[in-house]
N, CA and C atoms as an extended XYZ file, in Angstrom:
606
Properties=species:S:1:pos:R:3:atomname:S:1:resname:S:1:resid:I:1 pbc="F F F"
N       -68.881       39.400       96.790 N   MET     1
C       -67.603       38.936       97.330 CA  MET     1
C       -66.478       39.796       96.768 C   MET     1
N       -65.489       40.078       97.602 N   LEU     2
C       -64.317       40.844       97.203 CA  LEU     2
C       -63.078       39.960       97.311 C   LEU     2
N       -62.307       39.857       96.212 N   ILE     3
C       -61.122       39.012       96.188 CA  ILE     3
C       -59.895       39.861       95.867 C   ILE     3
N       -58.916       39.850       96.785 N   GLY     4
C       -57.643       40.495       96.520 CA  GLY     4
C       -56.774       39.553       95.709 C   GLY     4
N       -56.322       40.005       94.538 N   VAL     5
C       -55.595       39.136       93.611 CA  VAL     5
C       -54.158       39.629       93.452 C   VAL     5
N       -53.197       38.815       93.858 N   GLY     6
C       -51.794       39.147       93.682 CA  GLY     6
C       -51.379       38.990       92.229 C   GLY     6
N       -50.768       40.035       91.674 N   LEU     7
C       -50.370       40.022       90.265 CA  LEU     7
C       -48.880       39.768       90.077 C   LEU     7
N       -48.161       39.534       91.186 N   GLY     8
C       -46.730       39.298       91.078 CA  GLY     8
C       -45.945       40.592       90.932 C   GLY     8
N       -44.656       40.496       90.595 N   PRO     9
C       -43.762       41.653       90.630 CA  PRO     9
C       -43.868       42.597       89.442 C   PRO     9
N       -44.617       42.223       88.407 N   GLY    10
C       -44.737       43.098       87.252 CA  GLY    10
C       -44.510       42.407       85.921 C   GLY    10
N       -43.994       41.203       85.931 N   ASP    11
C       -43.788       40.422       84.717 CA  ASP    11
C       -45.105       39.728       84.365 C   ASP    11
N       -45.663       39.979       83.180 N   PRO    12
C       -46.946       39.358       82.811 CA  PRO    12
C       -46.930       37.840       82.890 C   PRO    12
N       -45.747       37.224       82.731 N   GLU    13
C       -45.660       35.774       82.763 CA  GLU    13
C       -45.658       35.217       84.185 C   GLU    13
N       -45.600       36.090       85.181 N   LEU    14
C       -45.571       35.633       86.567 CA  LEU    14
C       -46.922       35.764       87.274 C   LEU    14
N       -47.989       35.979       86.526 N   LEU    15
C       -49.329       35.854       87.085 CA  LEU    15
C       -49.653       34.371       87.215 C   LEU    15
N       -50.300       33.985       88.306 N   THR    16
C       -50.672       32.586       88.459 CA  THR    16
C       -51.899       32.264       87.613 C   THR    16
N       -52.094       30.983       87.339 N   LEU    17
C       -53.279       30.561       86.594 CA  LEU    17
C       -54.550       30.924       87.347 C   LEU    17
N       -54.501       30.794       88.679 N   LYS    18
C       -55.683       31.125       89.477 CA  LYS    18
C       -55.997       32.608       89.401 C   LYS    18
N       -54.955       33.447       89.429 N   ALA    19
C       -55.174       34.892       89.312 CA  ALA    19
C       -55.855       35.220       87.992 C   ALA    19
N       -55.375       34.625       86.913 N   VAL    20
C       -55.962       34.870       85.594 CA  VAL    20
C       -57.419       34.430       85.561 C   VAL    20
N       -57.721       33.267       86.141 N   ASN    21
C       -59.102       32.770       86.153 CA  ASN    21
C       -60.024       33.691       86.931 C   ASN    21
N       -59.550       34.182       88.078 N   VAL    22
C       -60.384       35.083       88.878 CA  VAL    22
C       -60.625       36.389       88.124 C   VAL    22
N       -59.587       36.925       87.494 N   LEU    23
C       -59.735       38.163       86.726 CA  LEU    23
C       -60.744       37.996       85.596 C   LEU    23
N       -60.661       36.881       84.898 N   LYS    24
C       -61.561       36.631       83.770 CA  LYS    24
C       -63.013       36.458       84.209 C   LYS    24
N       -63.209       35.875       85.388 N   ASN    25
C       -64.560       35.503       85.817 CA  ASN    25
C       -65.204       36.467       86.800 C   ASN    25
N       -64.529       37.549       87.132 N   SER    26
C       -65.108       38.523       88.059 CA  SER    26
C       -66.055       39.473       87.317 C   SER    26
N       -67.068       39.929       88.030 N   ASP    27
C       -68.030       40.860       87.442 CA  ASP    27
C       -67.456       42.265       87.321 C   ASP    27
N       -66.511       42.584       88.206 N   LYS    28
C       -65.880       43.910       88.202 CA  LYS    28
C       -64.456       43.747       88.712 C   LYS    28
N       -63.506       44.474       88.101 N   VAL    29
C       -62.116       44.412       88.535 CA  VAL    29
C       -61.606       45.831       88.781 C   VAL    29
N       -61.026       46.018       89.946 N   TYR    30
C       -60.389       47.289       90.296 CA  TYR    30
C       -58.893       47.060       90.463 C   TYR    30
N       -58.106       48.102       90.242 N   VAL    31
C       -56.664       48.075       90.473 CA  VAL    31
C       -56.255       49.418       91.080 C   VAL    31
N       -55.101       49.459       91.783 N   PRO    32
C       -54.685       50.704       92.417 CA  PRO    32
C       -53.799       51.602       91.551 C   PRO    32
N       -53.472       51.170       90.324 N   GLY    33
C       -52.600       52.013       89.513 CA  GLY    33
C       -52.404       51.485       88.106 C   GLY    33
N       -51.644       52.255       87.295 N   ARG    34
C       -51.473       51.945       85.882 CA  ARG    34
C       -50.739       50.626       85.631 C   ARG    34
N       -49.685       50.331       86.405 N   LEU    35
C       -48.943       49.087       86.192 CA  LEU    35
C       -49.850       47.874       86.365 C   LEU    35
N       -50.654       47.885       87.416 N   ALA    36
C       -51.591       46.781       87.637 CA  ALA    36
C       -52.638       46.722       86.532 C   ALA    36
N       -53.090       47.871       86.085 N   LYS    37
C       -54.089       47.907       85.004 CA  LYS    37
C       -53.525       47.289       83.729 C   LYS    37
N       -52.264       47.596       83.427 N   ASP    38
C       -51.633       47.024       82.237 CA  ASP    38
C       -51.472       45.505       82.353 C   ASP    38
N       -51.173       45.017       83.568 N   LEU    39
C       -50.994       43.575       83.760 CA  LEU    39
C       -52.291       42.798       83.551 C   LEU    39
N       -53.415       43.368       83.962 N   VAL    40
C       -54.688       42.645       83.849 CA  VAL    40
C       -55.376       42.887       82.508 C   VAL    40
N       -54.859       43.828       81.715 N   ALA    41
C       -55.512       44.216       80.458 CA  ALA    41
C       -55.774       43.051       79.502 C   ALA    41
N       -54.892       42.036       79.414 N   PRO    42
C       -55.194       40.921       78.505 CA  PRO    42
C       -56.414       40.096       78.916 C   PRO    42
N       -56.860       40.259       80.154 N   TYR    43
C       -57.915       39.397       80.684 CA  TYR    43
C       -59.204       40.138       81.027 C   TYR    43
N       -59.089       41.452       81.295 N   THR    44
C       -60.268       42.204       81.712 CA  THR    44
C       -60.004       43.701       81.604 C   THR    44
N       -61.071       44.456       81.595 N   ASP    45
C       -60.959       45.912       81.585 CA  ASP    45
C       -61.136       46.403       83.020 C   ASP    45
N       -60.055       46.811       83.647 N   ALA    46
C       -60.091       47.203       85.062 CA  ALA    46
C       -60.258       48.701       85.228 C   ALA    46
N       -60.798       49.058       86.377 N   GLU    47
C       -60.957       50.466       86.734 CA  GLU    47
C       -59.979       50.800       87.863 C   GLU    47
N       -59.320       51.953       87.730 N   ILE    48
C       -58.335       52.360       88.732 CA  ILE    48
C       -59.027       53.043       89.910 C   ILE    48
N       -58.719       52.569       91.126 N   LEU    49
C       -59.127       53.240       92.358 CA  LEU    49
C       -57.916       54.012       92.869 C   LEU    49
N       -58.099       55.276       93.154 N   GLU    50
C       -56.980       56.114       93.577 CA  GLU    50
C       -56.649       55.890       95.050 C   GLU    50
N       -55.388       55.598       95.334 N   PHE    51
C       -54.882       55.460       96.698 CA  PHE    51
C       -53.609       56.307       96.816 C   PHE    51
N       -53.748       57.617       96.990 N   PRO    52
C       -52.580       58.510       96.997 CA  PRO    52
C       -51.658       58.257       98.185 C   PRO    52
N       -50.361       58.456       97.962 N   MET    53
C       -49.352       58.252       99.002 CA  MET    53
C       -49.208       59.549       99.807 C   MET    53
N       -50.135       59.756      100.734 N   ILE    54
C       -50.098       60.945      101.581 CA  ILE    54
C       -50.163       60.522      103.045 C   ILE    54
N       -49.875       61.468      103.947 N   ARG    55
C       -49.803       61.135      105.372 CA  ARG    55
C       -50.954       61.701      106.199 C   ARG    55
N       -51.778       62.532      105.607 N   ASP    56
C       -52.884       63.142      106.335 CA  ASP    56
C       -53.938       62.071      106.640 C   ASP    56
N       -54.030       61.682      107.902 N   ILE    57
C       -54.895       60.560      108.290 CA  ILE    57
C       -56.364       60.838      107.974 C   ILE    57
N       -56.822       62.049      108.231 N   GLU    58
C       -58.239       62.371      107.979 CA  GLU    58
C       -58.570       62.260      106.496 C   GLU    58
N       -57.694       62.791      105.656 N   VAL    59
C       -57.915       62.707      104.212 CA  VAL    59
C       -57.863       61.250      103.756 C   VAL    59
N       -56.884       60.506      104.277 N   LEU    60
C       -56.761       59.089      103.920 CA  LEU    60
C       -58.006       58.301      104.295 C   LEU    60
N       -58.494       58.511      105.514 N   ASN    61
C       -59.686       57.781      105.965 CA  ASN    61
C       -60.892       58.078      105.090 C   ASN    61
N       -61.017       59.331      104.668 N   THR    62
C       -62.120       59.715      103.783 CA  THR    62
C       -62.010       58.997      102.441 C   THR    62
N       -60.802       58.965      101.891 N   LEU    63
C       -60.583       58.309      100.602 CA  LEU    63
C       -60.804       56.799      100.691 C   LEU    63
N       -60.309       56.187      101.790 N   TRP    64
C       -60.507       54.744      101.974 CA  TRP    64
C       -61.989       54.409      102.052 C   TRP    64
N       -62.739       55.252      102.780 N   LYS    65
C       -64.180       55.010      102.922 CA  LYS    65
C       -64.886       55.171      101.578 C   LYS    65
N       -64.522       56.171      100.807 N   GLU    66
C       -65.133       56.377       99.491 CA  GLU    66
C       -64.874       55.182       98.581 C   GLU    66
N       -63.643       54.681       98.588 N   ASN    67
C       -63.318       53.506       97.771 CA  ASN    67
C       -64.076       52.274       98.242 C   ASN    67
N       -64.181       52.118       99.561 N   ALA    68
C       -64.927       50.978      100.116 CA  ALA    68
C       -66.395       51.055       99.723 C   ALA    68
N       -66.953       52.256       99.728 N   ASP    69
C       -68.356       52.427       99.330 CA  ASP    69
C       -68.576       51.926       97.903 C   ASP    69
N       -67.659       52.291       97.017 N   ARG    70
C       -67.785       51.886       95.607 CA  ARG    70
C       -67.661       50.373       95.468 C   ARG    70
N       -66.679       49.792       96.140 N   VAL    71
C       -66.433       48.357       96.030 CA  VAL    71
C       -67.575       47.558       96.651 C   VAL    71
N       -68.073       48.000       97.792 N   ALA    72
C       -69.108       47.251       98.508 CA  ALA    72
C       -70.371       47.101       97.670 C   ALA    72
N       -70.750       48.163       96.981 N   ASP    73
C       -71.967       48.119       96.173 CA  ASP    73
C       -71.868       47.030       95.105 C   ASP    73
N       -70.700       46.936       94.457 N   GLU    74
C       -70.499       45.915       93.431 CA  GLU    74
C       -70.344       44.523       94.042 C   GLU    74
N       -69.635       44.440       95.169 N   ALA    75
C       -69.341       43.139       95.783 CA  ALA    75
C       -70.580       42.478       96.361 C   ALA    75
N       -71.593       43.255       96.672 N   ARG    76
C       -72.851       42.680       97.154 CA  ARG    76
C       -73.622       42.029       96.026 C   ARG    76
N       -73.411       42.500       94.814 N   LYS    77
C       -74.169       42.011       93.660 CA  LYS    77
C       -73.468       40.872       92.930 C   LYS    77
N       -72.138       40.774       93.095 N   GLY    78
C       -71.393       39.753       92.370 CA  GLY    78
C       -69.974       39.637       92.891 C   GLY    78
N       -69.074       39.157       92.040 N   THR    79
C       -67.682       38.983       92.431 CA  THR    79
C       -66.846       40.157       91.948 C   THR    79
N       -66.140       40.780       92.887 N   VAL    80
C       -65.259       41.901       92.565 CA  VAL    80
C       -63.826       41.472       92.857 C   VAL    80
N       -62.926       41.698       91.901 N   ALA    81
C       -61.506       41.427       92.107 CA  ALA    81
C       -60.758       42.751       92.251 C   ALA    81
N       -59.784       42.753       93.147 N   PHE    82
C       -58.900       43.908       93.307 CA  PHE    82
C       -57.487       43.411       93.036 C   PHE    82
N       -56.964       43.728       91.851 N   GLY    83
C       -55.648       43.242       91.461 CA  GLY    83
C       -54.548       44.204       91.852 C   GLY    83
N       -53.468       43.675       92.417 N   LEU    84
C       -52.388       44.548       92.869 CA  LEU    84
C       -51.039       43.877       92.676 C   LEU    84
N       -50.002       44.696       92.568 N   ILE    85
C       -48.653       44.189       92.400 CA  ILE    85
C       -48.234       43.449       93.677 C   ILE    85
N       -47.535       42.319       93.508 N   GLY    86
C       -47.067       41.553       94.655 CA  GLY    86
C       -48.114       40.603       95.175 C   GLY    86
N       -48.201       40.507       96.488 N   ASP    87
C       -49.127       39.592       97.172 CA  ASP    87
C       -50.089       40.416       98.025 C   ASP    87
N       -51.382       40.090       98.026 N   PRO    88
C       -52.373       40.908       98.731 CA  PRO    88
C       -52.288       40.881      100.256 C   PRO    88
N       -51.455       39.997      100.824 N   ASN    89
C       -51.382       39.907      102.285 CA  ASN    89
C       -50.060       40.386      102.871 C   ASN    89
N       -49.173       40.922      102.031 N   PHE    90
C       -47.885       41.401      102.513 CA  PHE    90
C       -47.668       42.857      102.104 C   PHE    90
N       -47.738       43.760      103.094 N   PHE    91
C       -47.497       45.184      102.856 CA  PHE    91
C       -48.337       45.680      101.675 C   PHE    91
N       -49.619       45.431      101.720 N   SER    92
C       -50.469       45.581      100.536 CA  SER    92
C       -51.575       46.612      100.698 C   SER    92
N       -51.908       47.264       99.582 N   THR    93
C       -53.062       48.163       99.528 CA  THR    93
C       -54.333       47.419       99.886 C   THR    93
N       -54.419       46.161       99.483 N   PHE    94
C       -55.629       45.385       99.747 CA  PHE    94
C       -55.857       45.197      101.240 C   PHE    94
N       -54.781       45.053      102.015 N   THR    95
C       -54.925       44.883      103.464 CA  THR    95
C       -55.677       46.065      104.073 C   THR    95
N       -55.329       47.267      103.648 N   HIS    96
C       -56.012       48.455      104.160 CA  HIS    96
C       -57.466       48.498      103.700 C   HIS    96
N       -57.688       48.184      102.426 N   LEU    97
C       -59.051       48.179      101.912 CA  LEU    97
C       -59.905       47.153      102.642 C   LEU    97
N       -59.343       45.986      102.898 N   LYS    98
C       -60.066       44.928      103.603 CA  LYS    98
C       -60.460       45.362      105.017 C   LYS    98
N       -59.561       46.056      105.715 N   LYS    99
C       -59.873       46.540      107.064 CA  LYS    99
C       -61.067       47.492      107.046 C   LYS    99
N       -61.066       48.413      106.087 N   VAL   100
C       -62.167       49.371      105.985 CA  VAL   100
C       -63.458       48.657      105.605 C   VAL   100
N       -63.360       47.685      104.701 N   MET   101
C       -64.537       46.916      104.306 CA  MET   101
C       -65.107       46.154      105.498 C   MET   101
N       -64.244       45.512      106.265 N   ASN   102
C       -64.714       44.743      107.424 CA  ASN   102
C       -65.371       45.637      108.467 C   ASN   102
N       -64.868       46.855      108.582 N   ARG   103
C       -65.421       47.786      109.567 CA  ARG   103
C       -66.791       48.320      109.154 C   ARG   103
N       -66.925       48.688      107.887 N   HIS   104
C       -68.155       49.337      107.426 CA  HIS   104
C       -69.107       48.398      106.701 C   HIS   104
N       -68.577       47.317      106.128 N   TYR   105
C       -69.416       46.393      105.359 CA  TYR   105
C       -69.079       44.949      105.736 C   TYR   105
N       -69.339       44.563      106.984 N   PRO   106
C       -68.985       43.210      107.435 CA  PRO   106
C       -69.749       42.107      106.710 C   PRO   106
N       -70.807       42.457      106.003 N   ASP   107
C       -71.579       41.451      105.273 CA  ASP   107
C       -70.908       41.040      103.962 C   ASP   107
N       -69.909       41.792      103.527 N   VAL   108
C       -69.213       41.466      102.274 CA  VAL   108
C       -68.075       40.483      102.562 C   VAL   108
N       -68.153       39.309      101.988 N   GLU   109
C       -67.116       38.290      102.171 CA  GLU   109
C       -65.849       38.673      101.415 C   GLU   109
N       -64.700       38.416      102.016 N   THR   110
C       -63.428       38.714      101.355 CA  THR   110
C       -62.553       37.462      101.297 C   THR   110
N       -61.684       37.422      100.284 N   ALA   111
C       -60.736       36.316      100.118 CA  ALA   111
C       -59.514       36.858       99.378 C   ALA   111
N       -58.454       36.058       99.313 N   THR   112
C       -57.258       36.486       98.594 CA  THR   112
C       -56.702       35.355       97.739 C   THR   112
N       -56.061       35.750       96.649 N   VAL   113
C       -55.321       34.838       95.788 CA  VAL   113
C       -53.855       35.264       95.877 C   VAL   113
N       -52.976       34.405       96.377 N   PRO   114
C       -51.585       34.815       96.572 CA  PRO   114
C       -50.883       35.125       95.257 C   PRO   114
N       -49.915       36.031       95.350 N   GLY   115
C       -49.091       36.358       94.196 CA  GLY   115
C       -47.629       36.284       94.586 C   GLY   115
N       -46.746       36.266       93.609 N   ILE   116
C       -45.322       36.252       93.895 CA  ILE   116
C       -44.942       37.588       94.517 C   ILE   116
N       -44.418       37.555       95.730 N   SER   117
C       -44.143       38.787       96.473 CA  SER   117
C       -42.770       39.351       96.147 C   SER   117
N       -42.509       40.564       96.638 N   SER   118
C       -41.202       41.194       96.430 CA  SER   118
C       -40.089       40.387       97.101 C   SER   118
N       -40.438       39.652       98.157 N   ILE   119
C       -39.443       38.871       98.886 CA  ILE   119
C       -38.882       37.751       98.006 C   ILE   119
N       -39.764       36.947       97.428 N   THR   120
C       -39.305       35.858       96.575 CA  THR   120
C       -38.818       36.379       95.220 C   THR   120
N       -39.389       37.481       94.759 N   SER   121
C       -38.917       38.089       93.508 CA  SER   121
C       -37.469       38.535       93.646 C   SER   121
N       -37.159       39.170       94.779 N   PHE   122
C       -35.795       39.624       95.022 CA  PHE   122
C       -34.815       38.457       95.012 C   PHE   122
N       -35.180       37.377       95.694 N   ALA   123
C       -34.281       36.217       95.767 CA  ALA   123
C       -33.973       35.677       94.368 C   ALA   123
N       -34.990       35.660       93.504 N   ALA   124
C       -34.794       35.154       92.152 CA  ALA   124
C       -33.897       36.080       91.333 C   ALA   124
N       -34.168       37.383       91.378 N   ARG   125
C       -33.422       38.327       90.545 CA  ARG   125
C       -32.006       38.575       91.057 C   ARG   125
N       -31.836       38.514       92.379 N   ALA   126
C       -30.511       38.747       92.961 CA  ALA   126
C       -29.694       37.462       93.028 C   ALA   126
N       -30.326       36.347       92.693 N   ASP   127
C       -29.667       35.040       92.707 CA  ASP   127
C       -29.120       34.713       94.094 C   ASP   127
N       -29.982       34.869       95.091 N   VAL   128
C       -29.606       34.508       96.455 CA  VAL   128
C       -30.535       33.400       96.953 C   VAL   128
N       -30.006       32.538       97.791 N   ALA   129
C       -30.793       31.459       98.378 CA  ALA   129
C       -30.839       31.635       99.884 C   ALA   129
N       -32.031       31.565      100.467 N   VAL   130
C       -32.206       31.688      101.915 CA  VAL   130
C       -32.402       30.287      102.474 C   VAL   130
N       -31.487       29.859      103.330 N   GLU   131
C       -31.509       28.475      103.807 CA  GLU   131
C       -31.657       28.359      105.318 C   GLU   131
N       -31.856       29.492      105.985 N   SER   132
C       -32.112       29.457      107.420 CA  SER   132
C       -33.073       30.598      107.748 C   SER   132
N       -33.424       30.757      108.996 N   SER   133
C       -34.394       31.781      109.380 CA  SER   133
C       -33.941       33.163      108.938 C   SER   133
N       -34.901       34.004      108.566 N   PHE   134
C       -34.569       35.355      108.128 CA  PHE   134
C       -35.664       36.317      108.572 C   PHE   134
N       -35.369       37.598      108.544 N   GLU   135
C       -36.306       38.623      109.000 CA  GLU   135
C       -36.620       39.568      107.858 C   GLU   135
N       -37.889       39.900      107.722 N   VAL   136
C       -38.334       40.879      106.742 CA  VAL   136
C       -38.865       42.083      107.504 C   VAL   136
N       -38.416       43.273      107.144 N   SER   137
C       -38.821       44.462      107.878 CA  SER   137
C       -38.998       45.654      106.949 C   SER   137
N       -39.963       46.517      107.277 N   ASP   138
C       -40.085       47.798      106.581 CA  ASP   138
C       -39.710       48.936      107.528 C   ASP   138
N       -39.081       48.568      108.639 N   GLY   139
C       -38.658       49.558      109.619 CA  GLY   139
C       -39.600       49.726      110.788 C   GLY   139
N       -40.799       49.144      110.687 N   SER   140
C       -41.756       49.246      111.785 CA  SER   140
C       -41.488       48.144      112.809 C   SER   140
N       -42.192       48.218      113.941 N   GLU   141
C       -42.024       47.218      114.997 CA  GLU   141
C       -42.488       45.850      114.512 C   GLU   141
N       -41.754       44.814      114.852 N   ILE   142
C       -42.132       43.453      114.455 CA  ILE   142
C       -43.363       43.014      115.241 C   ILE   142
N       -44.404       42.625      114.516 N   GLY   143
C       -45.647       42.243      115.172 CA  GLY   143
C       -46.148       40.866      114.786 C   GLY   143
N       -45.424       40.202      113.885 N   TYR   144
C       -45.859       38.899      113.392 CA  TYR   144
C       -44.658       37.960      113.294 C   TYR   144
N       -44.929       36.681      113.379 N   LYS   145
C       -43.888       35.688      113.140 CA  LYS   145
C       -44.519       34.471      112.472 C   LYS   145
N       -43.815       33.940      111.469 N   ILE   146
C       -44.241       32.728      110.783 CA  ILE   146
C       -43.163       31.673      110.988 C   ILE   146
N       -43.543       30.566      111.599 N   HIS   147
C       -42.594       29.495      111.901 CA  HIS   147
C       -42.883       28.315      110.983 C   HIS   147
N       -41.934       28.037      110.068 N   LEU   148
C       -42.085       26.928      109.135 CA  LEU   148
C       -41.657       25.608      109.782 C   LEU   148
N       -42.034       24.517      109.131 N   LYS   149
C       -41.662       23.168      109.600 CA  LYS   149
C       -42.032       23.001      111.081 C   LYS   149
N       -43.262       23.378      111.405 N   ALA   150
C       -43.716       23.392      112.800 CA  ALA   150
C       -44.121       21.996      113.255 C   ALA   150
N       -43.143       21.138      113.452 N   THR   151
C       -43.428       19.751      113.829 CA  THR   151
C       -43.864       19.621      115.285 C   THR   151
N       -43.562       20.646      116.110 N   GLN   152
C       -44.003       20.655      117.514 CA  GLN   152
C       -44.715       21.983      117.800 C   GLN   152
N       -45.908       22.140      117.237 N   PRO   153
C       -46.592       23.426      117.303 CA  PRO   153
C       -46.872       23.941      118.712 C   PRO   153
N       -47.196       23.061      119.641 N   ARG   154
C       -47.487       23.507      121.006 CA  ARG   154
C       -46.245       24.118      121.664 C   ARG   154
N       -45.114       23.484      121.481 N   LYS   155
C       -43.872       24.014      122.059 CA  LYS   155
C       -43.499       25.349      121.417 C   LYS   155
N       -43.740       25.463      120.118 N   ILE   156
C       -43.454       26.711      119.405 CA  ILE   156
C       -44.327       27.837      119.956 C   ILE   156
N       -45.600       27.539      120.177 N   ILE   157
C       -46.519       28.547      120.716 CA  ILE   157
C       -46.085       28.992      122.107 C   ILE   157
N       -45.680       28.050      122.942 N   GLU   158
C       -45.215       28.398      124.293 CA  GLU   158
C       -44.039       29.368      124.234 C   GLU   158
N       -43.115       29.133      123.323 N   LYS   159
C       -41.963       30.019      123.169 CA  LYS   159
C       -42.401       31.393      122.657 C   LYS   159
N       -43.295       31.407      121.683 N   LEU   160
C       -43.769       32.668      121.124 CA  LEU   160
C       -44.514       33.504      122.163 C   LEU   160
N       -45.223       32.831      123.040 N   GLU   161
C       -45.942       33.559      124.094 CA  GLU   161
C       -44.976       34.308      125.008 C   GLU   161
N       -43.803       33.747      125.256 N   THR   162
C       -42.802       34.443      126.089 CA  THR   162
C       -42.244       35.669      125.375 C   THR   162
N       -42.415       35.723      124.040 N   GLU   163
C       -41.942       36.862      123.250 CA  GLU   163
C       -43.042       37.888      123.007 C   GLU   163
N       -44.224       37.649      123.586 N   GLY   164
C       -45.302       38.626      123.476 CA  GLY   164
C       -46.347       38.351      122.433 C   GLY   164
N       -46.283       37.191      121.789 N   TYR   165
C       -47.289       36.841      120.782 CA  TYR   165
C       -48.532       36.275      121.462 C   TYR   165
N       -49.703       36.667      120.955 N   ARG   166
C       -50.943       36.312      121.646 CA  ARG   166
C       -51.980       35.615      120.755 C   ARG   166
N       -51.870       35.766      119.438 N   GLU   167
C       -52.817       35.121      118.523 CA  GLU   167
C       -52.056       34.129      117.647 C   GLU   167
N       -52.648       32.943      117.441 N   PHE   168
C       -51.930       31.902      116.714 CA  PHE   168
C       -52.836       31.186      115.708 C   PHE   168
N       -52.232       30.777      114.595 N   ILE   169
C       -52.919       29.944      113.603 CA  ILE   169
C       -51.977       28.809      113.227 C   ILE   169
N       -52.516       27.613      113.185 N   PHE   170
C       -51.776       26.432      112.742 CA  PHE   170
C       -52.277       26.056      111.355 C   PHE   170
N       -51.345       25.850      110.421 N   ALA   171
C       -51.724       25.464      109.061 CA  ALA   171
C       -50.845       24.306      108.609 C   ALA   171
N       -51.441       23.442      107.794 N   GLU   172
C       -50.710       22.247      107.339 CA  GLU   172
C       -51.152       21.883      105.928 C   GLU   172
N       -50.186       21.580      105.067 N   ARG   173
C       -50.447       21.141      103.693 CA  ARG   173
C       -51.384       22.109      102.952 C   ARG   173
N       -51.029       23.380      102.957 N   LEU   174
C       -51.873       24.405      102.350 CA  LEU   174
C       -52.125       24.157      100.862 C   LEU   174
N       -53.348       24.428      100.447 N   PHE   175
C       -53.807       24.304       99.060 CA  PHE   175
C       -53.793       22.866       98.544 C   PHE   175
N       -53.679       21.898       99.437 N   SER   176
C       -53.774       20.492       99.028 CA  SER   176
C       -55.135       19.942       99.444 C   SER   176
N       -55.427       18.719       99.030 N   ASP   177
C       -56.689       18.086       99.428 CA  ASP   177
C       -56.742       17.826      100.928 C   ASP   177
N       -55.574       17.763      101.569 N   ASN   178
C       -55.513       17.501      103.013 CA  ASN   178
C       -55.221       18.759      103.826 C   ASN   178
N       -55.536       19.910      103.268 N   GLU   179
C       -55.270       21.171      103.959 CA  GLU   179
C       -55.962       21.233      105.321 C   GLU   179
N       -55.225       21.781      106.292 N   LEU   180
C       -55.767       21.937      107.639 CA  LEU   180
C       -55.380       23.321      108.157 C   LEU   180
N       -56.372       24.081      108.613 N   ILE   181
C       -56.118       25.403      109.193 CA  ILE   181
C       -56.897       25.495      110.505 C   ILE   181
N       -56.191       25.776      111.593 N   ILE   182
C       -56.811       25.854      112.922 CA  ILE   182
C       -56.473       27.200      113.547 C   ILE   182
N       -57.495       27.958      113.894 N   SER   183
C       -57.269       29.289      114.466 CA  SER   183
C       -57.593       29.367      115.957 C   SER   183
N       -58.131       28.273      116.508 N   GLU   184
C       -58.391       28.241      117.942 CA  GLU   184
C       -57.199       27.600      118.640 C   GLU   184
N       -56.552       28.337      119.524 N   LYS   185
C       -55.319       27.866      120.145 CA  LYS   185
C       -55.486       26.508      120.829 C   LYS   185
N       -56.598       26.311      121.517 N   GLU   186
C       -56.786       25.067      122.267 CA  GLU   186
C       -56.943       23.850      121.354 C   GLU   186
N       -57.252       24.080      120.071 N   ASP   187
C       -57.432       22.969      119.134 CA  ASP   187
C       -56.157       22.627      118.368 C   ASP   187
N       -55.110       23.426      118.526 N   ILE   188
C       -53.859       23.184      117.807 CA  ILE   188
C       -53.189       21.932      118.363 C   ILE   188
N       -52.780       21.005      117.504 N   PRO   189
C       -52.260       19.711      117.975 CA  PRO   189
C       -50.849       19.794      118.548 C   PRO   189
N       -50.446       18.719      119.196 N   GLU   190
C       -49.089       18.620      119.748 CA  GLU   190
C       -48.057       18.429      118.641 C   GLU   190
N       -48.465       17.714      117.580 N   LYS   191
C       -47.522       17.387      116.528 CA  LYS   191
C       -47.990       17.908      115.167 C   LYS   191
N       -47.030       18.355      114.364 N   GLY   192
C       -47.276       18.722      112.984 CA  GLY   192
C       -46.330       17.936      112.103 C   GLY   192
N       -46.222       18.342      110.831 N   ASN   193
C       -45.274       17.672      109.948 CA  ASN   193
C       -44.409       18.706      109.232 C   ASN   193
N       -43.628       18.259      108.290 N   TYR   194
C       -42.693       19.133      107.580 CA  TYR   194
C       -43.409       20.302      106.904 C   TYR   194
N       -44.680       20.097      106.515 N   PHE   195
C       -45.449       21.120      105.810 CA  PHE   195
C       -46.360       21.918      106.739 C   PHE   195
N       -46.044       21.923      108.028 N   SER   196
C       -46.849       22.652      109.008 CA  SER   196
C       -46.257       24.041      109.283 C   SER   196
N       -47.145       24.973      109.608 N   ILE   197
C       -46.762       26.358      109.862 CA  ILE   197
C       -47.493       26.861      111.097 C   ILE   197
N       -46.782       27.639      111.909 N   ILE   198
C       -47.415       28.381      113.001 CA  ILE   198
C       -47.262       29.868      112.702 C   ILE   198
N       -48.389       30.556      112.743 N   TYR   199
C       -48.418       32.020      112.568 CA  TYR   199
C       -48.721       32.634      113.918 C   TYR   199
N       -47.919       33.606      114.318 N   GLY   200
C       -48.140       34.306      115.584 CA  GLY   200
C       -48.284       35.800      115.364 C   GLY   200
N       -49.186       36.405      116.119 N   LYS   201
C       -49.398       37.849      116.057 CA  LYS   201
C       -49.397       38.432      117.451 C   LYS   201
N       -48.705       39.554      117.626 N   LYS   202
C       -48.654       40.210      118.937 CA  LYS   202
C       -49.933       40.984      119.199 C   LYS   202
């Protein structure tokens, strides 16, 4: 199994308890750089996987495949953690690694442990509060939308479809005993609650 572990923004005190437990209990831990290696050092001895910031697609694909080959061999035998700065599902090195793993090694199960992202880190350090809808962008085309407080999920989906969104996930009370996640559109209910979310992808 391969687990992407969010290490937060760089402050050792902002690692979650779950992240620490996964790092301690994994058979092998990889990280993409020195900062991440230093953050996990109190809990495990990690190995750095090189992910150079270059634009040559052919070279990148070769490097991604080589890294996936190394990770897959270990992940088939036990639990492998990949620790990275921020959150593994937002603008993350792990997202790319996971895509390559799914393509070449679909038998290897993957999971993620969320970390404090740059978005929430910025709000804390800049002392700003976000109290209405907001947009996060890296300059690329918007391809995803997350709708919080989705009390009328079906109506939200209908609106999103007019904007070009085609894939949807309904989630409610995440990480609680009553957690509910539905990825089949036809099974998504008419009503949600304050803790409901609709995720849309174009």
